[in-house]
DODOMI-119829 format. One record per residue: x, y, z of N, C-alpha, C in turn. Coordinates in Angstrom, 1 decimal. Atoms other than C-alpha are relative to their C-alpha. Example, Ala and Ser with C-alpha at 12.3 -4.5 7.8 and 13.67 -1.06 7.14 Angstrom:
2
@n.xx=0.9	n.yy=-1.2	n.zz=0.0	ca.xx=12.3	ca.yy=-4.5	ca.zz=7.8	c.xx=0.9	c.yy=1.2	c.zz=0.0 $
@n.xx=-0.9	n.yy=-1.1	n.zz=0.0	ca.xx=13.7	ca.yy=-1.1	ca.zz=7.1	c.xx=-0.8	c.yy=1.1	c.zz=0.8 $
***
This chain:
94
@n.xx=0.6	n.yy=-0.9	n.zz=-0.1	ca.xx=0.0	ca.yy=-0.2	ca.zz=-0.1	c.xx=0.7	c.yy=1.5	c.zz=0.2 $
@n.xx=-1.0	n.yy=-1.1	n.zz=-0.3	ca.xx=1.9	ca.yy=3.3	ca.zz=-0.8	c.xx=-0.6	c.yy=0.9	c.zz=1.1 $
@n.xx=0.0	n.yy=-0.7	n.zz=-0.9	ca.xx=2.2	ca.yy=5.9	ca.zz=1.4	c.xx=-0.8	c.yy=1.5	c.zz=0.0 $
@n.xx=1.1	n.yy=-0.7	n.zz=0.1	ca.xx=-0.2	ca.yy=8.5	ca.zz=2.2	c.xx=-1.4	c.yy=-0.3	c.zz=-1.1 $
@n.xx=1.1	n.yy=0.7	n.zz=0.3	ca.xx=-3.3	ca.yy=6.4	ca.zz=1.0	c.xx=-1.3	c.yy=0.6	c.zz=0.6 $
@n.xx=0.4	n.yy=-1.1	n.zz=-0.4	ca.xx=-5.9	ca.yy=9.0	ca.zz=1.3	c.xx=-1.4	c.yy=-1.2	c.zz=0.3 $
@n.xx=1.2	n.yy=0.6	n.zz=0.3	ca.xx=-9.1	ca.yy=6.2	ca.zz=0.7	c.xx=-0.1	c.yy=-0.2	c.zz=1.6 $
@n.xx=0.6	n.yy=0.1	n.zz=-1.3	ca.xx=-9.9	ca.yy=6.3	ca.zz=4.5	c.xx=-0.9	c.yy=1.7	c.zz=0.3 $
@n.xx=0.6	n.yy=-1.5	n.zz=0.6	ca.xx=-10.9	ca.yy=10.3	ca.zz=3.5	c.xx=-1.5	c.yy=-0.8	c.zz=-0.4 $
@n.xx=1.5	n.yy=-0.1	n.zz=0.3	ca.xx=-13.7	ca.yy=8.6	ca.zz=1.6	c.xx=-0.9	c.yy=-0.6	c.zz=0.8 $
@n.xx=1.1	n.yy=0.4	n.zz=-1.3	ca.xx=-15.3	ca.yy=6.7	ca.zz=4.7	c.xx=-1.0	c.yy=0.4	c.zz=0.3 $
@n.xx=0.8	n.yy=-1.1	n.zz=-1.1	ca.xx=-18.6	ca.yy=7.8	ca.zz=5.4	c.xx=-0.4	c.yy=0.1	c.zz=1.3 $
@n.xx=0.8	n.yy=0.1	n.zz=-1.6	ca.xx=-19.8	ca.yy=8.8	ca.zz=8.8	c.xx=-0.4	c.yy=1.1	c.zz=0.2 $
@n.xx=1.5	n.yy=-1.1	n.zz=0.0	ca.xx=-22.8	ca.yy=10.3	ca.zz=9.8	c.xx=0.1	c.yy=0.9	c.zz=0.2 $
@n.xx=0.2	n.yy=-2.1	n.zz=-0.2	ca.xx=-23.7	ca.yy=14.1	ca.zz=9.5	c.xx=-0.9	c.yy=0.2	c.zz=0.4 $
@n.xx=1.3	n.yy=0.1	n.zz=-0.3	ca.xx=-27.1	ca.yy=13.6	ca.zz=10.3	c.xx=-1.0	c.yy=-1.1	c.zz=0.4 $
@n.xx=0.9	n.yy=0.6	n.zz=-0.3	ca.xx=-29.5	ca.yy=11.5	ca.zz=12.0	c.xx=-0.9	c.yy=0.2	c.zz=1.6 $
@n.xx=1.0	n.yy=-0.1	n.zz=-1.0	ca.xx=-32.8	ca.yy=11.4	ca.zz=14.0	c.xx=-1.3	c.yy=-1.0	c.zz=-0.1 $
@n.xx=1.8	n.yy=1.1	n.zz=-0.1	ca.xx=-36.4	ca.yy=9.1	ca.zz=15.0	c.xx=-0.9	c.yy=1.1	c.zz=0.5 $
@n.xx=1.2	n.yy=-0.5	n.zz=-0.5	ca.xx=-38.2	ca.yy=12.0	ca.zz=15.4	c.xx=-1.4	c.yy=-0.3	c.zz=-1.5 $
@n.xx=1.4	n.yy=-0.2	n.zz=0.7	ca.xx=-42.1	ca.yy=12.5	ca.zz=13.4	c.xx=0.9	c.yy=0.5	c.zz=-1.5 $
@n.xx=-0.9	n.yy=-1.1	n.zz=1.4	ca.xx=-40.0	ca.yy=14.5	ca.zz=10.4	c.xx=1.1	c.yy=-0.7	c.zz=0.4 $
@n.xx=-1.7	n.yy=0.3	n.zz=0.4	ca.xx=-36.6	ca.yy=12.9	ca.zz=10.3	c.xx=-0.6	c.yy=-0.8	c.zz=-1.7 $
@n.xx=0.0	n.yy=-0.1	n.zz=1.3	ca.xx=-37.7	ca.yy=11.5	ca.zz=7.0	c.xx=0.4	c.yy=0.8	c.zz=-1.1 $
@n.xx=0.3	n.yy=-1.1	n.zz=0.9	ca.xx=-38.4	ca.yy=15.0	ca.zz=5.4	c.xx=1.5	c.yy=0.7	c.zz=0.1 $
@n.xx=-1.2	n.yy=-0.9	n.zz=-0.7	ca.xx=-35.0	ca.yy=16.8	ca.zz=7.3	c.xx=0.7	c.yy=-0.5	c.zz=-0.9 $
@n.xx=-0.9	n.yy=0.4	n.zz=0.4	ca.xx=-33.0	ca.yy=14.2	ca.zz=6.1	c.xx=-0.2	c.yy=-0.2	c.zz=-1.6 $
@n.xx=0.1	n.yy=-0.1	n.zz=1.7	ca.xx=-34.5	ca.yy=13.8	ca.zz=2.3	c.xx=0.7	c.yy=1.9	c.zz=-0.3 $
@n.xx=0.5	n.yy=-1.5	n.zz=0.4	ca.xx=-34.2	ca.yy=17.8	ca.zz=2.5	c.xx=2.1	c.yy=0.2	c.zz=0.0 $
@n.xx=-1.4	n.yy=0.1	n.zz=0.5	ca.xx=-30.3	ca.yy=17.6	ca.zz=3.7	c.xx=0.7	c.yy=-1.0	c.zz=-1.1 $
@n.xx=-0.5	n.yy=0.0	n.zz=1.2	ca.xx=-29.4	ca.yy=15.6	ca.zz=1.1	c.xx=0.0	c.yy=0.5	c.zz=-1.3 $
@n.xx=-0.1	n.yy=-0.8	n.zz=0.7	ca.xx=-30.4	ca.yy=17.3	ca.zz=-1.3	c.xx=0.4	c.yy=1.0	c.zz=0.0 $
@n.xx=-0.2	n.yy=-1.3	n.zz=-0.2	ca.xx=-29.0	ca.yy=20.4	ca.zz=-0.1	c.xx=2.0	c.yy=-0.6	c.zz=-0.5 $
@n.xx=-0.8	n.yy=-0.3	n.zz=0.7	ca.xx=-25.6	ca.yy=19.1	ca.zz=-0.6	c.xx=0.7	c.yy=-1.4	c.zz=-0.8 $
@n.xx=-0.5	n.yy=-0.1	n.zz=1.5	ca.xx=-26.0	ca.yy=16.9	ca.zz=-3.6	c.xx=0.2	c.yy=1.1	c.zz=-0.6 $
@n.xx=0.5	n.yy=-1.3	n.zz=0.9	ca.xx=-26.9	ca.yy=20.2	ca.zz=-5.2	c.xx=1.2	c.yy=0.9	c.zz=0.3 $
@n.xx=-1.4	n.yy=-0.4	n.zz=-0.4	ca.xx=-23.4	ca.yy=21.3	ca.zz=-3.4	c.xx=1.2	c.yy=-0.6	c.zz=-0.3 $
@n.xx=-1.4	n.yy=0.9	n.zz=0.4	ca.xx=-21.2	ca.yy=18.9	ca.zz=-4.9	c.xx=0.4	c.yy=-0.6	c.zz=1.3 $
@n.xx=-0.2	n.yy=1.2	n.zz=-0.9	ca.xx=-21.1	ca.yy=17.0	ca.zz=-1.4	c.xx=-0.7	c.yy=-1.5	c.zz=-0.1 $
@n.xx=0.7	n.yy=1.5	n.zz=-0.3	ca.xx=-21.7	ca.yy=13.0	ca.zz=-2.2	c.xx=-0.6	c.yy=-0.1	c.zz=1.4 $
@n.xx=0.7	n.yy=0.8	n.zz=-1.4	ca.xx=-23.9	ca.yy=11.8	ca.zz=0.7	c.xx=-0.8	c.yy=-1.5	c.zz=-0.5 $
@n.xx=0.3	n.yy=1.3	n.zz=-0.1	ca.xx=-25.7	ca.yy=8.7	ca.zz=1.4	c.xx=-1.0	c.yy=0.5	c.zz=1.1 $
@n.xx=1.3	n.yy=-0.4	n.zz=-0.8	ca.xx=-29.5	ca.yy=8.8	ca.zz=3.0	c.xx=0.0	c.yy=-1.4	c.zz=0.2 $
@n.xx=0.1	n.yy=1.5	n.zz=-0.3	ca.xx=-29.9	ca.yy=5.4	ca.zz=4.8	c.xx=-1.9	c.yy=0.2	c.zz=1.3 $
@n.xx=1.3	n.yy=0.2	n.zz=-1.2	ca.xx=-33.4	ca.yy=5.2	ca.zz=6.5	c.xx=-1.2	c.yy=-1.2	c.zz=-0.8 $
@n.xx=1.3	n.yy=1.6	n.zz=0.5	ca.xx=-36.9	ca.yy=2.9	ca.zz=5.5	c.xx=-1.2	c.yy=1.0	c.zz=1.2 $
@n.xx=1.5	n.yy=-0.9	n.zz=-0.8	ca.xx=-40.4	ca.yy=4.8	ca.zz=6.0	c.xx=-0.9	c.yy=-0.4	c.zz=0.5 $
@n.xx=1.1	n.yy=1.2	n.zz=-0.2	ca.xx=-41.7	ca.yy=1.4	ca.zz=6.1	c.xx=0.5	c.yy=-0.6	c.zz=1.6 $
@n.xx=0.2	n.yy=-0.3	n.zz=-1.7	ca.xx=-40.8	ca.yy=1.3	ca.zz=9.6	c.xx=1.1	c.yy=1.0	c.zz=0.6 $
@n.xx=0.4	n.yy=-1.3	n.zz=-0.4	ca.xx=-41.1	ca.yy=4.0	ca.zz=11.2	c.xx=1.2	c.yy=0.6	c.zz=1.3 $
@n.xx=-0.5	n.yy=-0.3	n.zz=-0.9	ca.xx=-39.0	ca.yy=3.1	ca.zz=14.0	c.xx=1.4	c.yy=0.2	c.zz=-0.1 $
@n.xx=-1.6	n.yy=-0.4	n.zz=0.1	ca.xx=-35.7	ca.yy=3.4	ca.zz=13.0	c.xx=0.4	c.yy=1.3	c.zz=-0.3 $
@n.xx=0.7	n.yy=-2.0	n.zz=-0.3	ca.xx=-34.3	ca.yy=6.7	ca.zz=12.8	c.xx=1.1	c.yy=-0.2	c.zz=-2.1 $
@n.xx=-0.1	n.yy=-0.4	n.zz=1.2	ca.xx=-33.2	ca.yy=8.3	ca.zz=9.3	c.xx=1.8	c.yy=0.6	c.zz=-0.2 $
@n.xx=-1.7	n.yy=-0.5	n.zz=-1.3	ca.xx=-28.9	ca.yy=8.9	ca.zz=8.9	c.xx=0.0	c.yy=0.7	c.zz=-1.4 $
@n.xx=-0.8	n.yy=-0.7	n.zz=1.4	ca.xx=-27.3	ca.yy=11.2	ca.zz=6.2	c.xx=1.6	c.yy=-0.3	c.zz=-0.1 $
@n.xx=-1.4	n.yy=0.3	n.zz=-0.4	ca.xx=-23.4	ca.yy=10.0	ca.zz=5.7	c.xx=0.6	c.yy=0.4	c.zz=-1.3 $
@n.xx=-0.2	n.yy=-0.4	n.zz=0.4	ca.xx=-21.2	ca.yy=11.9	ca.zz=4.3	c.xx=1.4	c.yy=-0.4	c.zz=-0.2 $
@n.xx=-1.2	n.yy=1.4	n.zz=-0.4	ca.xx=-17.5	ca.yy=10.7	ca.zz=3.5	c.xx=1.1	c.yy=1.4	c.zz=1.1 $
@n.xx=-0.4	n.yy=-0.2	n.zz=-1.4	ca.xx=-15.3	ca.yy=11.9	ca.zz=6.4	c.xx=0.5	c.yy=1.1	c.zz=-1.1 $
@n.xx=-0.6	n.yy=-1.0	n.zz=0.6	ca.xx=-13.0	ca.yy=14.4	ca.zz=3.7	c.xx=-1.5	c.yy=1.0	c.zz=0.1 $
@n.xx=0.8	n.yy=-1.1	n.zz=0.5	ca.xx=-16.4	ca.yy=16.2	ca.zz=3.1	c.xx=-0.8	c.yy=0.8	c.zz=1.4 $
@n.xx=1.3	n.yy=-0.9	n.zz=-0.9	ca.xx=-18.0	ca.yy=16.8	ca.zz=6.9	c.xx=0.2	c.yy=1.3	c.zz=0.4 $
@n.xx=0.2	n.yy=-1.2	n.zz=-0.9	ca.xx=-16.7	ca.yy=20.3	ca.zz=7.8	c.xx=-0.3	c.yy=0.7	c.zz=-1.3 $
@n.xx=0.5	n.yy=-0.4	n.zz=1.0	ca.xx=-17.7	ca.yy=21.4	ca.zz=3.9	c.xx=-1.3	c.yy=-0.6	c.zz=0.4 $
@n.xx=1.7	n.yy=0.2	n.zz=-0.4	ca.xx=-21.5	ca.yy=19.6	ca.zz=4.8	c.xx=-0.4	c.yy=0.8	c.zz=1.3 $
@n.xx=1.0	n.yy=-0.8	n.zz=-1.6	ca.xx=-21.8	ca.yy=21.5	ca.zz=8.3	c.xx=0.4	c.yy=1.4	c.zz=-0.8 $
@n.xx=-0.1	n.yy=-1.8	n.zz=0.3	ca.xx=-20.8	ca.yy=24.8	ca.zz=6.3	c.xx=-1.0	c.yy=0.5	c.zz=-1.0 $
@n.xx=1.3	n.yy=-0.1	n.zz=0.7	ca.xx=-23.4	ca.yy=24.2	ca.zz=4.0	c.xx=-1.2	c.yy=0.3	c.zz=0.5 $
@n.xx=1.0	n.yy=-0.2	n.zz=-0.4	ca.xx=-26.0	ca.yy=23.4	ca.zz=5.9	c.xx=-0.2	c.yy=0.9	c.zz=1.1 $
@n.xx=0.0	n.yy=-0.8	n.zz=-1.0	ca.xx=-25.3	ca.yy=26.2	ca.zz=8.6	c.xx=0.1	c.yy=0.7	c.zz=-0.7 $
@n.xx=0.0	n.yy=-1.0	n.zz=0.7	ca.xx=-24.9	ca.yy=28.5	ca.zz=5.4	c.xx=-1.9	c.yy=0.0	c.zz=-0.5 $
@n.xx=1.8	n.yy=-0.4	n.zz=0.6	ca.xx=-28.9	ca.yy=27.5	ca.zz=4.0	c.xx=-0.6	c.yy=0.1	c.zz=1.6 $
@n.xx=1.6	n.yy=-0.8	n.zz=-1.1	ca.xx=-30.2	ca.yy=28.0	ca.zz=7.6	c.xx=0.0	c.yy=1.1	c.zz=0.4 $
@n.xx=-0.3	n.yy=-1.5	n.zz=0.1	ca.xx=-28.7	ca.yy=31.5	ca.zz=7.5	c.xx=-0.4	c.yy=0.5	c.zz=-0.2 $
@n.xx=0.4	n.yy=-0.6	n.zz=1.0	ca.xx=-30.0	ca.yy=31.9	ca.zz=4.5	c.xx=-1.9	c.yy=0.2	c.zz=0.2 $
@n.xx=1.9	n.yy=0.4	n.zz=-0.5	ca.xx=-33.6	ca.yy=30.7	ca.zz=5.7	c.xx=-1.0	c.yy=-0.6	c.zz=-1.6 $
@n.xx=0.9	n.yy=-0.1	n.zz=0.8	ca.xx=-36.2	ca.yy=29.7	ca.zz=3.3	c.xx=-0.1	c.yy=-0.1	c.zz=-1.2 $
@n.xx=0.9	n.yy=-0.9	n.zz=1.9	ca.xx=-37.0	ca.yy=31.6	ca.zz=0.3	c.xx=1.4	c.yy=-0.7	c.zz=-0.2 $
@n.xx=-0.8	n.yy=-0.1	n.zz=0.6	ca.xx=-33.3	ca.yy=31.6	ca.zz=0.0	c.xx=0.2	c.yy=-1.6	c.zz=-0.8 $
@n.xx=-0.1	n.yy=1.2	n.zz=-0.2	ca.xx=-33.6	ca.yy=27.4	ca.zz=0.0	c.xx=-0.9	c.yy=-0.1	c.zz=-1.6 $
@n.xx=1.1	n.yy=-0.5	n.zz=1.4	ca.xx=-36.6	ca.yy=28.0	ca.zz=-2.8	c.xx=0.8	c.yy=0.4	c.zz=-0.8 $
@n.xx=-1.0	n.yy=-1.1	n.zz=0.9	ca.xx=-34.4	ca.yy=30.5	ca.zz=-4.9	c.xx=0.8	c.yy=-1.0	c.zz=-0.8 $
@n.xx=-1.0	n.yy=0.1	n.zz=0.5	ca.xx=-31.7	ca.yy=28.1	ca.zz=-5.1	c.xx=-0.6	c.yy=-1.8	c.zz=-0.9 $
@n.xx=1.2	n.yy=1.3	n.zz=0.4	ca.xx=-34.3	ca.yy=24.9	ca.zz=-5.6	c.xx=0.3	c.yy=-0.1	c.zz=-1.7 $
@n.xx=0.6	n.yy=0.1	n.zz=1.2	ca.xx=-35.7	ca.yy=26.6	ca.zz=-8.4	c.xx=1.4	c.yy=0.3	c.zz=-1.2 $
@n.xx=-1.2	n.yy=-0.5	n.zz=0.6	ca.xx=-32.4	ca.yy=27.9	ca.zz=-10.0	c.xx=0.4	c.yy=-1.5	c.zz=-0.4 $
@n.xx=-0.9	n.yy=0.7	n.zz=0.3	ca.xx=-30.7	ca.yy=24.3	ca.zz=-10.1	c.xx=-1.5	c.yy=-1.2	c.zz=-1.2 $
@n.xx=1.0	n.yy=1.0	n.zz=1.1	ca.xx=-34.6	ca.yy=22.5	ca.zz=-11.6	c.xx=-0.1	c.yy=0.6	c.zz=-1.4 $
@n.xx=0.5	n.yy=-1.0	n.zz=1.7	ca.xx=-34.2	ca.yy=25.3	ca.zz=-14.6	c.xx=0.7	c.yy=-0.8	c.zz=-0.3 $
@n.xx=-1.1	n.yy=-0.2	n.zz=0.8	ca.xx=-30.7	ca.yy=24.3	ca.zz=-15.4	c.xx=0.7	c.yy=0.4	c.zz=0.4 $
@n.xx=-0.9	n.yy=-0.7	n.zz=-0.2	ca.xx=-28.4	ca.yy=26.5	ca.zz=-16.5	c.xx=-0.1	c.yy=1.5	c.zz=0.9 $
@n.xx=0.7	n.yy=-1.5	n.zz=-0.5	ca.xx=-30.1	ca.yy=29.5	ca.zz=-14.8	c.xx=0.6	c.yy=-0.5	c.zz=1.1 $
@n.xx=-1.1	n.yy=-0.5	n.zz=-1.4	ca.xx=-28.0	ca.yy=31.2	ca.zz=-11.8	c.xx=-0.8	c.yy=1.2	c.zz=0.5 $
***
């Protein structure tokens, strides 16, 4: 194995987890936000088994970036989220 192997930076680590009544909705929103900002993420959970929690995982190397993206989105508020979603749906418009 070569020195400087960064494969562990790609290991998925939990970023968000919840078993609240709105966990699926919040996890889906966070997953979409991260993906829209170029941060790969995986949504883990099942609506068919409501006693299990929903988890959003990101690569370990992207954890701080994910925190910043979510913090920025929360600071910008729901109006900015709607605007960003509309811009993403329309393709190349900014």
